[in-house]
C-alpha positions as CSV (number, residue, x, y, z in Angstrom):
1,M,-159.8,1.7,-138.8
2,M,-160.2,3.6,-135.6
3,Y,-156.4,3.8,-134.8
4,W,-155.0,4.0,-138.3
5,N,-152.9,0.9,-138.1
6,G,-151.5,1.4,-134.6
7,N,-151.0,4.3,-132.1
8,M,-148.2,6.7,-131.6
9,G,-146.3,4.7,-129.0
10,V,-144.2,5.9,-126.1
11,W,-142.0,8.3,-128.1
12,G,-145.1,10.0,-129.6
13,W,-146.5,10.6,-126.1
14,I,-143.2,12.0,-124.8
15,F,-142.8,14.3,-127.8
16,M,-146.4,15.4,-127.4
17,I,-146.0,16.2,-123.7
18,L,-142.7,18.1,-124.3
19,S,-144.2,20.0,-127.2
20,F,-147.2,21.0,-125.0
21,L,-144.9,22.2,-122.2
22,L,-142.6,24.2,-124.5
23,F,-145.6,25.8,-126.3
24,W,-147.3,27.0,-123.2
25,G,-144.0,27.9,-121.6
26,A,-143.2,30.2,-124.5
27,I,-146.7,31.7,-124.4
28,I,-146.6,32.4,-120.7
29,T,-143.0,33.8,-120.9
30,G,-144.1,36.1,-123.7
31,I,-147.1,37.4,-121.7
32,V,-144.9,38.0,-118.7
33,F,-142.3,40.0,-120.7
34,L,-145.0,42.0,-122.4
35,A,-146.6,42.9,-119.1
36,R,-143.3,43.9,-117.5
37,S,-142.4,45.9,-120.5
38,V,-145.7,47.8,-120.4
39,R,-145.6,48.3,-116.7
40,H,-142.0,49.6,-116.6
41,G,-142.3,51.9,-119.7
42,G,-140.4,49.5,-122.0
43,Q,-137.0,49.8,-120.2
44,G,-137.1,46.3,-118.7
45,S,-136.4,45.6,-115.0
46,G,-133.1,44.8,-113.5
47,A,-132.1,43.5,-110.1
48,W,-133.9,45.1,-107.2
49,G,-136.0,47.4,-109.4
50,Q,-133.1,49.2,-111.0
51,P,-133.5,50.2,-114.6
52,G,-132.0,48.0,-117.3
53,W,-131.5,44.2,-117.4
54,G,-128.3,44.2,-115.4
55,G,-129.5,46.8,-112.8
56,G,-127.9,50.2,-112.3
57,A,-127.5,51.1,-116.0
58,M,-128.4,54.7,-117.0
59,P,-131.3,55.1,-119.4
60,V,-130.2,55.9,-122.9
61,G,-130.0,59.6,-123.7
62,M,-129.5,60.8,-120.1
63,P,-126.7,63.2,-119.5
64,P,-124.1,62.0,-116.9
65,G,-125.0,62.9,-113.4
66,Q,-128.7,63.4,-114.1
67,Y,-130.9,60.4,-113.1
68,P,-134.7,60.8,-113.4
69,G,-135.5,60.0,-109.8
70,P,-135.3,61.5,-106.3
71,G,-132.0,63.0,-105.3
72,P,-129.9,61.7,-102.4
73,E,-131.2,64.4,-100.1
74,Q,-134.8,63.5,-100.9
75,V,-134.1,59.8,-100.3
76,L,-132.5,60.6,-97.0
77,A,-135.5,62.8,-96.0
78,D,-137.9,60.0,-97.0
79,R,-136.0,57.5,-94.8
80,F,-136.1,60.0,-91.9
81,A,-139.9,60.5,-92.4
82,R,-140.5,56.8,-92.4
83,G,-138.6,56.4,-89.2
84,E,-135.8,54.2,-90.6
85,I,-133.1,56.6,-89.2
86,D,-133.1,58.9,-86.2
87,E,-132.5,62.7,-86.3
88,A,-128.8,62.4,-85.4
89,E,-128.1,60.0,-88.2
90,Y,-130.2,62.1,-90.6
91,R,-128.2,65.3,-89.8
92,A,-124.8,63.5,-90.0
93,R,-125.6,62.0,-93.4
94,L,-127.1,65.3,-94.6
95,D,-123.9,67.1,-93.6
96,V,-121.8,64.5,-95.6
97,L,-124.0,64.9,-98.6
98,K,-123.7,68.7,-98.5
99,Q,-119.9,68.5,-98.1
100,Q,-119.7,66.2,-101.1
101,H,-121.9,68.5,-103.1
102,R,-119.6,71.5,-102.3
103,G,-116.6,69.4,-103.3
104,G,-115.1,69.2,-99.9
105,A,-115.1,65.4,-99.5
């Protein structure tokens, strides 16, 4: 009476193992998505840290040309402060940005 007239056989074991893997895979995937959603303010995370799933998409409700982050001049200043670019390259790129801002590009 211990085995109830036989055991579950090979297919039962295969089904049990696959079910186990699918169940825990779904649980772990759900936890990861929940953690990323909370950490990124619910917007998801795209490629290379860009907002949105595809990367580079503007957040919903933002006017064109206004992105909630540092401007190009601030990014350039940060790169110069970290030593990624030298003073000559910083000034050349800053001049290009200022010309584009004035509409002369």
